[in-house]
N, CA, C and O atoms as a CHARMM CRD file, in Angstrom:
* protein
*
  292
    1    1 UNK  N     35.05200  18.47500  10.01700 PROA 1      0.00000
    2    1 UNK  CA    35.46000  18.07400  11.07600 PROA 1      0.00000
    3    1 UNK  C     36.81100  17.49400  10.41200 PROA 1      0.00000
    4    1 UNK  O     37.89300  17.77700  10.92600 PROA 1      0.00000
    5    2 UNK  N     36.74300  16.75000   9.36300 PROA 2      0.00000
    6    2 UNK  CA    37.92800  15.80800   8.94800 PROA 2      0.00000
    7    2 UNK  C     39.04700  16.79100   8.59800 PROA 2      0.00000
    8    2 UNK  O     40.17100  16.84500   9.09800 PROA 2      0.00000
    9    3 UNK  N     38.38000  17.75600   7.38800 PROA 3      0.00000
   10    3 UNK  CA    39.55200  19.01100   6.85200 PROA 3      0.00000
   11    3 UNK  C     39.73300  19.66700   7.83900 PROA 3      0.00000
   12    3 UNK  O     40.88400  20.09700   7.75500 PROA 3      0.00000
   13    4 UNK  N     39.18100  20.07400   8.92300 PROA 4      0.00000
   14    4 UNK  CA    39.97600  21.25800   9.62800 PROA 4      0.00000
   15    4 UNK  C     40.87700  20.19300  10.47800 PROA 4      0.00000
   16    4 UNK  O     42.05900  20.49400  10.64400 PROA 4      0.00000
   17    5 UNK  N     40.44600  19.10000  10.96500 PROA 5      0.00000
   18    5 UNK  CA    41.58800  18.31700  11.69700 PROA 5      0.00000
   19    5 UNK  C     42.82200  18.33700  11.09000 PROA 5      0.00000
   20    5 UNK  O     43.82000  18.81300  11.63100 PROA 5      0.00000
   21    6 UNK  N     42.80100  17.67600   9.61800 PROA 6      0.00000
   22    6 UNK  CA    44.16400  17.68000   8.97900 PROA 6      0.00000
   23    6 UNK  C     44.86300  18.74100   8.72300 PROA 6      0.00000
   24    6 UNK  O     46.08900  18.84800   8.76100 PROA 6      0.00000
   25    7 UNK  N     43.83300  19.78700   8.37600 PROA 7      0.00000
   26    7 UNK  CA    44.29100  21.25800   8.32400 PROA 7      0.00000
   27    7 UNK  C     45.35700  21.92100   9.70100 PROA 7      0.00000
   28    7 UNK  O     46.44200  22.48900   9.57500 PROA 7      0.00000
   29    8 UNK  N     44.77500  21.68000  10.68700 PROA 8      0.00000
   30    8 UNK  CA    45.25000  22.02300  11.95700 PROA 8      0.00000
   31    8 UNK  C     46.42900  21.33500  12.47500 PROA 8      0.00000
   32    8 UNK  O     47.30900  21.90400  13.12200 PROA 8      0.00000
   33    9 UNK  N     46.42100  19.94800  12.13800 PROA 9      0.00000
   34    9 UNK  CA    47.67000  19.31400  12.83000 PROA 9      0.00000
   35    9 UNK  C     48.45700  18.63800  11.90200 PROA 9      0.00000
   36    9 UNK  O     49.38000  17.96000  12.35100 PROA 9      0.00000
   37   10 UNK  N     48.24400  18.69100  10.44800 PROA 10     0.00000
   38   10 UNK  CA    49.49800  18.32500  10.08500 PROA 10     0.00000
   39   10 UNK  C     49.96800  16.94000   9.81000 PROA 10     0.00000
   40   10 UNK  O     51.04100  16.57900   9.32800 PROA 10     0.00000
   41   11 UNK  N     49.16100  16.38300  10.13100 PROA 11     0.00000
   42   11 UNK  CA    49.57400  15.02100  10.40100 PROA 11     0.00000
   43   11 UNK  C     48.79700  14.00600   9.32300 PROA 11     0.00000
   44   11 UNK  O     47.90200  14.48700   8.62700 PROA 11     0.00000
   45   12 UNK  N     49.13800  12.65700   9.20300 PROA 12     0.00000
   46   12 UNK  CA    48.96500  12.00100   7.94200 PROA 12     0.00000
   47   12 UNK  C     47.16100  11.96700   7.90500 PROA 12     0.00000
   48   12 UNK  O     46.50000  11.71200   8.91100 PROA 12     0.00000
   49   13 UNK  N     46.68600  12.20700   6.84600 PROA 13     0.00000
   50   13 UNK  CA    45.18300  11.81300   6.79300 PROA 13     0.00000
   51   13 UNK  C     44.94100  10.08800   6.66800 PROA 13     0.00000
   52   13 UNK  O     45.32800   9.32100   5.78700 PROA 13     0.00000
   53   14 UNK  N     44.40700   9.90700   7.50100 PROA 14     0.00000
   54   14 UNK  CA    44.45300   8.40500   7.47300 PROA 14     0.00000
   55   14 UNK  C     42.64200   8.21300   7.10600 PROA 14     0.00000
   56   14 UNK  O     42.02300   7.15300   7.19500 PROA 14     0.00000
   57   15 UNK  N     42.22700   9.19100   6.80200 PROA 15     0.00000
   58   15 UNK  CA    40.42700   9.11100   6.52200 PROA 15     0.00000
   59   15 UNK  C     39.40400   9.15200   7.15800 PROA 15     0.00000
   60   15 UNK  O     39.69300   9.19100   8.35300 PROA 15     0.00000
   61   16 UNK  N     38.04100   9.16800   6.95000 PROA 16     0.00000
   62   16 UNK  CA    36.93900   9.36000   7.67900 PROA 16     0.00000
   63   16 UNK  C     36.86500   7.57400   7.58400 PROA 16     0.00000
   64   16 UNK  O     37.22000   6.81600   6.68100 PROA 16     0.00000
   65   17 UNK  N     36.34000   7.34500   8.72300 PROA 17     0.00000
   66   17 UNK  CA    35.46900   5.88500   8.65500 PROA 17     0.00000
   67   17 UNK  C     34.62000   6.04300   9.68200 PROA 17     0.00000
   68   17 UNK  O     34.69500   6.67000  10.73900 PROA 17     0.00000
   69   18 UNK  N     33.60300   5.20500   9.07000 PROA 18     0.00000
   70   18 UNK  CA    31.97900   4.94700   9.53700 PROA 18     0.00000
   71   18 UNK  C     32.10500   3.74800  10.30100 PROA 18     0.00000
   72   18 UNK  O     32.59700   2.69000   9.91000 PROA 18     0.00000
   73   19 UNK  N     31.49100   4.06600  11.72400 PROA 19     0.00000
   74   19 UNK  CA    31.32600   2.74400  12.44700 PROA 19     0.00000
   75   19 UNK  C     30.14700   2.68900  13.29600 PROA 19     0.00000
   76   19 UNK  O     29.48400   3.70400  13.51100 PROA 19     0.00000
   77   20 UNK  N     29.85700   1.57800  13.77900 PROA 20     0.00000
   78   20 UNK  CA    28.78600   2.08300  14.94600 PROA 20     0.00000
   79   20 UNK  C     29.15900   1.84300  16.32600 PROA 20     0.00000
   80   20 UNK  O     28.77700   0.89500  17.01100 PROA 20     0.00000
   81   21 UNK  N     29.87600   2.70700  16.65100 PROA 21     0.00000
   82   21 UNK  CA    30.51800   2.90000  18.10900 PROA 21     0.00000
   83   21 UNK  C     29.10200   3.64000  18.85800 PROA 21     0.00000
   84   21 UNK  O     28.25200   4.46400  18.52200 PROA 21     0.00000
   85   22 UNK  N     29.43100   2.77500  20.11900 PROA 22     0.00000
   86   22 UNK  CA    27.97300   2.83800  20.81200 PROA 22     0.00000
   87   22 UNK  C     27.61300   4.49800  21.13600 PROA 22     0.00000
   88   22 UNK  O     26.44200   4.87800  21.15700 PROA 22     0.00000
   89   23 UNK  N     28.66600   5.35300  21.36400 PROA 23     0.00000
   90   23 UNK  CA    28.74000   6.84200  21.98900 PROA 23     0.00000
   91   23 UNK  C     28.08300   7.85300  20.50600 PROA 23     0.00000
   92   23 UNK  O     27.50900   8.94100  20.44700 PROA 23     0.00000
   93   24 UNK  N     28.46500   6.97300  19.58500 PROA 24     0.00000
   94   24 UNK  CA    27.72200   7.88000  18.63100 PROA 24     0.00000
   95   24 UNK  C     26.25600   7.36400  17.89900 PROA 24     0.00000
   96   24 UNK  O     25.48100   8.09500  17.28200 PROA 24     0.00000
   97   25 UNK  N     26.12100   6.09200  18.11300 PROA 25     0.00000
   98   25 UNK  CA    24.63500   5.75200  17.49600 PROA 25     0.00000
   99   25 UNK  C     24.03700   5.79500  18.69400 PROA 25     0.00000
  100   25 UNK  O     22.92400   5.34700  18.42100 PROA 25     0.00000
  101   26 UNK  N     24.03600   6.03900  19.85500 PROA 26     0.00000
  102   26 UNK  CA    23.03300   5.82200  20.81100 PROA 26     0.00000
  103   26 UNK  C     23.04700   7.31900  21.42200 PROA 26     0.00000
  104   26 UNK  O     23.49400   7.61800  22.53000 PROA 26     0.00000
  105   27 UNK  N     22.40000   8.30600  20.36600 PROA 27     0.00000
  106   27 UNK  CA    22.26100   9.72100  20.76700 PROA 27     0.00000
  107   27 UNK  C     21.46300  10.66400  20.43800 PROA 27     0.00000
  108   27 UNK  O     22.27900  11.52300  20.10500 PROA 27     0.00000
  109   28 UNK  N     20.51100  11.09500  20.30100 PROA 28     0.00000
  110   28 UNK  CA    19.87200  12.15700  19.52300 PROA 28     0.00000
  111   28 UNK  C     20.06300  13.06400  18.92100 PROA 28     0.00000
  112   28 UNK  O     19.24100  13.65700  18.22200 PROA 28     0.00000
  113   29 UNK  N     21.53400  13.41200  19.14400 PROA 29     0.00000
  114   29 UNK  CA    22.07800  14.83600  18.67000 PROA 29     0.00000
  115   29 UNK  C     23.31200  14.56600  17.69100 PROA 29     0.00000
  116   29 UNK  O     24.09900  13.64400  17.90400 PROA 29     0.00000
  117   30 UNK  N     23.43900  15.51200  16.50600 PROA 30     0.00000
  118   30 UNK  CA    24.45300  15.16900  16.18000 PROA 30     0.00000
  119   30 UNK  C     25.73500  14.97800  17.00500 PROA 30     0.00000
  120   30 UNK  O     26.01200  15.54000  18.06500 PROA 30     0.00000
  121   31 UNK  N     26.65600  13.84900  16.14700 PROA 31     0.00000
  122   31 UNK  CA    28.19200  13.07700  16.90000 PROA 31     0.00000
  123   31 UNK  C     29.02800  13.01800  16.33300 PROA 31     0.00000
  124   31 UNK  O     28.82300  13.31900  15.15800 PROA 31     0.00000
  125   32 UNK  N     30.07500  12.73600  16.58300 PROA 32     0.00000
  126   32 UNK  CA    31.55400  12.38600  15.95500 PROA 32     0.00000
  127   32 UNK  C     32.40000  11.93300  16.98600 PROA 32     0.00000
  128   32 UNK  O     32.20400  12.32500  18.13600 PROA 32     0.00000
  129   33 UNK  N     33.05500  11.37800  16.79400 PROA 33     0.00000
  130   33 UNK  CA    34.59600  10.85300  17.68600 PROA 33     0.00000
  131   33 UNK  C     35.68500  11.02000  16.86200 PROA 33     0.00000
  132   33 UNK  O     35.93700  10.35500  15.85800 PROA 33     0.00000
  133   34 UNK  N     36.51200  12.20300  17.45700 PROA 34     0.00000
  134   34 UNK  CA    37.62400  12.10600  16.85500 PROA 34     0.00000
  135   34 UNK  C     38.76600  11.44200  16.93400 PROA 34     0.00000
  136   34 UNK  O     38.58000  10.81300  17.97500 PROA 34     0.00000
  137   35 UNK  N     39.81400  11.14500  16.56000 PROA 35     0.00000
  138   35 UNK  CA    41.07600  10.66000  17.15100 PROA 35     0.00000
  139   35 UNK  C     41.99200  11.75000  16.41300 PROA 35     0.00000
  140   35 UNK  O     41.92600  11.97600  15.20500 PROA 35     0.00000
  141   36 UNK  N     42.59200  12.19500  17.03400 PROA 36     0.00000
  142   36 UNK  CA    43.47700  13.85000  17.20300 PROA 36     0.00000
  143   36 UNK  C     44.93800  12.77500  16.51500 PROA 36     0.00000
  144   36 UNK  O     45.45200  12.98200  15.41600 PROA 36     0.00000
  145   37 UNK  N     45.23100  12.00700  17.18400 PROA 37     0.00000
  146   37 UNK  CA    47.02200  11.86300  16.89900 PROA 37     0.00000
  147   37 UNK  C     47.00100  10.08700  17.85900 PROA 37     0.00000
  148   37 UNK  O     46.07900   9.52000  18.44500 PROA 37     0.00000
  149   38 UNK  N     48.18600   9.75600  17.67400 PROA 38     0.00000
  150   38 UNK  CA    48.65400   8.65300  18.37000 PROA 38     0.00000
  151   38 UNK  C     49.78400   8.88000  19.15100 PROA 38     0.00000
  152   38 UNK  O     50.87700   9.19800  18.68300 PROA 38     0.00000
  153   39 UNK  N     49.43000   8.65200  20.86500 PROA 39     0.00000
  154   39 UNK  CA    50.43300   8.95500  21.89200 PROA 39     0.00000
  155   39 UNK  C     51.64800   7.88200  21.21300 PROA 39     0.00000
  156   39 UNK  O     52.64900   8.50600  20.86100 PROA 39     0.00000
  157   40 UNK  N     51.70200   6.70200  21.02600 PROA 40     0.00000
  158   40 UNK  CA    52.68500   5.91600  20.49100 PROA 40     0.00000
  159   40 UNK  C     53.62900   6.81400  19.41900 PROA 40     0.00000
  160   40 UNK  O     54.86000   6.79000  19.40100 PROA 40     0.00000
  161   41 UNK  N     52.96100   7.43100  18.73200 PROA 41     0.00000
  162   41 UNK  CA    53.81300   8.27600  17.82600 PROA 41     0.00000
  163   41 UNK  C     54.50000   9.19000  18.40500 PROA 41     0.00000
  164   41 UNK  O     53.92800  10.02700  19.10400 PROA 41     0.00000
  165   42 UNK  N     55.81900   9.20300  18.22700 PROA 42     0.00000
  166   42 UNK  CA    56.51700  10.21900  19.22700 PROA 42     0.00000
  167   42 UNK  C     56.24500  11.72500  18.56400 PROA 42     0.00000
  168   42 UNK  O     56.21700  12.75100  19.24400 PROA 42     0.00000
  169   43 UNK  N     56.13400  11.70100  17.74800 PROA 43     0.00000
  170   43 UNK  CA    56.53900  13.29600  17.22300 PROA 43     0.00000
  171   43 UNK  C     54.64800  13.54400  17.42400 PROA 43     0.00000
  172   43 UNK  O     54.29500  14.40200  18.23400 PROA 43     0.00000
  173   44 UNK  N     53.86500  12.97200  16.86500 PROA 44     0.00000
  174   44 UNK  CA    52.41800  13.28400  17.23400 PROA 44     0.00000
  175   44 UNK  C     52.04400  13.69600  18.80000 PROA 44     0.00000
  176   44 UNK  O     51.24500  14.47600  19.31800 PROA 44     0.00000
  177   45 UNK  N     53.10300  12.70500  19.30300 PROA 45     0.00000
  178   45 UNK  CA    52.75000  13.06400  20.77200 PROA 45     0.00000
  179   45 UNK  C     53.26200  14.01800  21.21500 PROA 45     0.00000
  180   45 UNK  O     52.46600  14.54500  21.99300 PROA 45     0.00000
  181   46 UNK  N     54.28900  14.62700  21.15100 PROA 46     0.00000
  182   46 UNK  CA    55.34100  16.33600  21.56200 PROA 46     0.00000
  183   46 UNK  C     54.16100  16.88100  21.20200 PROA 46     0.00000
  184   46 UNK  O     53.34600  17.28600  22.03000 PROA 46     0.00000
  185   47 UNK  N     53.95500  16.93700  19.69100 PROA 47     0.00000
  186   47 UNK  CA    52.97600  18.24800  18.85700 PROA 47     0.00000
  187   47 UNK  C     51.39800  18.49000  20.08100 PROA 47     0.00000
  188   47 UNK  O     50.71200  19.46700  20.37800 PROA 47     0.00000
  189   48 UNK  N     51.39000  17.10500  20.46000 PROA 48     0.00000
  190   48 UNK  CA    50.08900  17.31100  20.86900 PROA 48     0.00000
  191   48 UNK  C     50.16000  17.65800  22.38700 PROA 48     0.00000
  192   48 UNK  O     49.21300  18.10800  23.03200 PROA 48     0.00000
  193   49 UNK  N     51.25000  17.42400  22.81400 PROA 49     0.00000
  194   49 UNK  CA    51.45700  18.36100  24.14200 PROA 49     0.00000
  195   49 UNK  C     52.11200  19.60900  24.01400 PROA 49     0.00000
  196   49 UNK  O     52.95600  19.93600  24.84900 PROA 49     0.00000
  197   50 UNK  N     51.85300  20.25700  23.17300 PROA 50     0.00000
  198   50 UNK  CA    52.24400  21.47900  23.05900 PROA 50     0.00000
  199   50 UNK  C     51.36600  22.50400  23.02700 PROA 50     0.00000
  200   50 UNK  O     50.68600  22.55300  22.00200 PROA 50     0.00000
  201   51 UNK  N     51.10200  23.64800  24.14400 PROA 51     0.00000
  202   51 UNK  CA    50.21600  24.42700  24.30800 PROA 51     0.00000
  203   51 UNK  C     49.57500  25.48800  23.39700 PROA 51     0.00000
  204   51 UNK  O     48.52700  26.04800  23.72000 PROA 51     0.00000
  205   52 UNK  N     50.36000  25.80400  22.01900 PROA 52     0.00000
  206   52 UNK  CA    50.28100  26.53200  21.01900 PROA 52     0.00000
  207   52 UNK  C     49.75500  25.52400  19.63000 PROA 52     0.00000
  208   52 UNK  O     49.21100  25.79200  18.55800 PROA 52     0.00000
  209   53 UNK  N     50.14700  24.48100  20.16600 PROA 53     0.00000
  210   53 UNK  CA    49.32500  23.27400  18.84200 PROA 53     0.00000
  211   53 UNK  C     47.94300  22.80600  19.31900 PROA 53     0.00000
  212   53 UNK  O     47.13000  22.48300  18.45200 PROA 53     0.00000
  213   54 UNK  N     47.63200  22.74400  20.49400 PROA 54     0.00000
  214   54 UNK  CA    46.49800  22.39900  21.01800 PROA 54     0.00000
  215   54 UNK  C     45.38100  23.64700  21.04300 PROA 54     0.00000
  216   54 UNK  O     44.17200  23.42400  20.98100 PROA 54     0.00000
  217   55 UNK  N     46.00100  25.10800  21.14900 PROA 55     0.00000
  218   55 UNK  CA    45.01000  26.46100  20.73500 PROA 55     0.00000
  219   55 UNK  C     44.61100  26.31500  19.36200 PROA 55     0.00000
  220   55 UNK  O     43.49900  26.58700  18.90900 PROA 55     0.00000
  221   56 UNK  N     45.83200  25.75900  18.58800 PROA 56     0.00000
  222   56 UNK  CA    45.48700  26.17700  17.19600 PROA 56     0.00000
  223   56 UNK  C     44.17900  25.19200  16.76700 PROA 56     0.00000
  224   56 UNK  O     43.18500  25.57600  16.15100 PROA 56     0.00000
  225   57 UNK  N     44.49100  23.57100  17.34300 PROA 57     0.00000
  226   57 UNK  CA    43.60700  22.52000  17.31800 PROA 57     0.00000
  227   57 UNK  C     42.02400  23.07400  17.55700 PROA 57     0.00000
  228   57 UNK  O     41.18800  23.05700  16.65300 PROA 57     0.00000
  229   58 UNK  N     41.71100  23.64900  19.14900 PROA 58     0.00000
  230   58 UNK  CA    40.97200  23.94400  19.72800 PROA 58     0.00000
  231   58 UNK  C     39.98700  24.82200  18.61000 PROA 58     0.00000
  232   58 UNK  O     38.78600  24.57200  18.50600 PROA 58     0.00000
  233   59 UNK  N     40.87100  26.19100  17.56000 PROA 59     0.00000
  234   59 UNK  CA    40.24100  27.08500  17.39400 PROA 59     0.00000
  235   59 UNK  C     39.58900  26.34800  15.87200 PROA 59     0.00000
  236   59 UNK  O     38.42200  26.52500  15.52100 PROA 59     0.00000
  237   60 UNK  N     40.63000  25.48000  15.05700 PROA 60     0.00000
  238   60 UNK  CA    39.81700  25.12000  13.90400 PROA 60     0.00000
  239   60 UNK  C     38.79400  24.10000  14.14000 PROA 60     0.00000
  240   60 UNK  O     37.94800  23.97200  13.25500 PROA 60     0.00000
  241   61 UNK  N     38.71800  23.35700  15.16700 PROA 61     0.00000
  242   61 UNK  CA    37.77300  22.21600  15.34900 PROA 61     0.00000
  243   61 UNK  C     36.25400  23.45200  15.73700 PROA 61     0.00000
  244   61 UNK  O     35.10700  23.41100  15.29200 PROA 61     0.00000
  245   62 UNK  N     36.74200  24.20200  16.48200 PROA 62     0.00000
  246   62 UNK  CA    35.70600  25.51200  16.95500 PROA 62     0.00000
  247   62 UNK  C     34.82100  25.84400  15.35000 PROA 62     0.00000
  248   62 UNK  O     33.62000  25.76900  15.09400 PROA 62     0.00000
  249   63 UNK  N     35.84500  26.17400  14.59300 PROA 63     0.00000
  250   63 UNK  CA    35.12400  26.64300  13.14900 PROA 63     0.00000
  251   63 UNK  C     34.56100  25.79200  12.40400 PROA 63     0.00000
  252   63 UNK  O     33.94100  26.13700  11.39700 PROA 63     0.00000
  253   64 UNK  N     34.69300  24.48700  12.79900 PROA 64     0.00000
  254   64 UNK  CA    34.54300  23.37100  11.96400 PROA 64     0.00000
  255   64 UNK  C     32.82400  22.92500  12.65200 PROA 64     0.00000
  256   64 UNK  O     31.96900  22.39900  11.93900 PROA 64     0.00000
  257   65 UNK  N     32.68000  23.14400  13.59900 PROA 65     0.00000
  258   65 UNK  CA    31.60900  23.34600  14.31600 PROA 65     0.00000
  259   65 UNK  C     30.23600  24.49000  13.91500 PROA 65     0.00000
  260   65 UNK  O     29.04600  24.40800  13.61200 PROA 65     0.00000
  261   66 UNK  N     31.07500  25.34700  14.09600 PROA 66     0.00000
  262   66 UNK  CA    30.39400  26.47000  13.77300 PROA 66     0.00000
  263   66 UNK  C     29.83900  26.50700  12.68400 PROA 66     0.00000
  264   66 UNK  O     28.69900  26.95700  12.56300 PROA 66     0.00000
  265   67 UNK  N     30.65000  25.96600  11.52900 PROA 67     0.00000
  266   67 UNK  CA    30.54800  25.92600   9.84200 PROA 67     0.00000
  267   67 UNK  C     28.85000  24.66700  10.11800 PROA 67     0.00000
  268   67 UNK  O     27.68800  24.99900   9.88100 PROA 67     0.00000
  269   68 UNK  N     29.27700  23.44400  10.59900 PROA 68     0.00000
  270   68 UNK  CA    28.47900  22.79700  10.83000 PROA 68     0.00000
  271   68 UNK  C     26.71100  23.15500  10.74100 PROA 68     0.00000
  272   68 UNK  O     25.74800  22.88700  10.02200 PROA 68     0.00000
  273   69 UNK  N     27.07800  24.03400  12.14000 PROA 69     0.00000
  274   69 UNK  CA    25.49900  24.58300  12.82100 PROA 69     0.00000
  275   69 UNK  C     25.02600  25.56700  11.53000 PROA 69     0.00000
  276   69 UNK  O     23.92600  25.44700  10.99000 PROA 69     0.00000
  277   70 UNK  N     26.09100  26.60800  11.10600 PROA 70     0.00000
  278   70 UNK  CA    25.53500  27.23500  10.40000 PROA 70     0.00000
  279   70 UNK  C     24.99100  27.13000   9.26700 PROA 70     0.00000
  280   70 UNK  O     24.06100  27.89900   9.02000 PROA 70     0.00000
  281   71 UNK  N     25.39300  26.19800   8.30500 PROA 71     0.00000
  282   71 UNK  CA    24.68400  25.41200   7.45400 PROA 71     0.00000
  283   71 UNK  C     23.43100  24.70000   7.58900 PROA 71     0.00000
  284   71 UNK  O     22.46000  24.62100   6.83700 PROA 71     0.00000
  285   72 UNK  N     23.73900  24.08300   8.99200 PROA 72     0.00000
  286   72 UNK  CA    22.31400  22.82600   9.31900 PROA 72     0.00000
  287   72 UNK  C     21.38800  23.12600   9.68900 PROA 72     0.00000
  288   72 UNK  O     20.40100  22.39200   9.63000 PROA 72     0.00000
  289   73 UNK  N     21.36900  24.63600  10.34500 PROA 73     0.00000
  290   73 UNK  CA    20.11300  25.11900  10.95000 PROA 73     0.00000
  291   73 UNK  C     19.62400  26.16700  10.63200 PROA 73     0.00000
  292   73 UNK  O     18.57500  26.54400  11.15600 PROA 73     0.00000
């Protein structure tokens, strides 16, 4: 997901962090928590409101999920 997220947004790569978040640790299925960008960052906020940006992001993240399931099933 991370690779596709960076590719889709062009936002700074803030890395992958592993935490024990309740929504991730208390599930029986593969899970991930994505932070697309920061609403407090004017440029990122403007881009995230753009329907074209949103469509591209959804397409890239869909590719990532498809790739994950193709490789792991």
